[in-house]
C-alpha positions in Angstrom: 34.1 9.0 -0.8 34.0 7.7 2.8 31.2 5.5 3.7 30.9 3.8 7.1 29.7 0.6 5.5 32.5 0.6 2.9 35.1 1.3 5.5 34.0 -1.0 8.2 31.4 -3.3 6.6 33.9 -6.1 5.7 35.9 -7.1 8.8 38.3 -9.3 6.7 39.2 -6.4 4.4 39.6 -4.0 7.4 41.9 -6.6 9.0 44.0 -6.9 5.9 44.2 -3.1 5.5 45.3 -2.8 9.1 48.0 -5.4 8.6 49.3 -3.5 5.6 49.4 -0.2 7.4 51.2 -1.9 10.4 53.8 -3.4 8.0 54.3 0.0 6.3 54.9 1.6 9.6 57.4 -1.1 10.6 59.3 -0.5 7.4 59.4 3.2 8.1 60.8 2.5 11.5 63.5 0.4 9.9 62.1 -2.9 11.3 61.8 -5.0 8.1 61.7 -8.3 10.0 58.7 -7.1 11.9 57.0 -5.9 8.7 57.6 -9.3 7.1 56.2 -11.1 10.1 53.1 -8.9 10.1 52.5 -9.7 6.4 53.2 -13.4 6.8 50.9 -13.8 9.7 48.1 -12.0 7.9 48.4 -13.4 4.4 49.9 -16.8 4.7 47.8 -19.5 6.5 50.7 -21.0 8.3 51.2 -17.8 10.3 47.7 -17.3 11.5 48.6 -18.9 14.8 50.2 -16.1 16.9 52.3 -18.5 19.0 53.9 -20.0 15.8 54.5 -16.6 14.4 56.2 -15.4 17.6 58.4 -18.5 17.6 59.4 -17.9 14.0 60.1 -14.2 14.8 62.3 -15.2 17.8 64.3 -17.6 15.5 64.8 -14.9 12.9 65.9 -12.3 15.5 68.3 -14.7 17.3 
């Protein structure tokens, strides 16, 4: 059952859920590299810096 506190009470969990949904949507679009980047940035500490993540993304796409 939906509860405002359950759904939005824990910002970290909401952020993780949003990242997972974004990755799923990228996979559905056929953009697997973007999906992987989204998940790495969210769940692997080395990718929390957006600039580093974008640089890695550019290298993969090149």
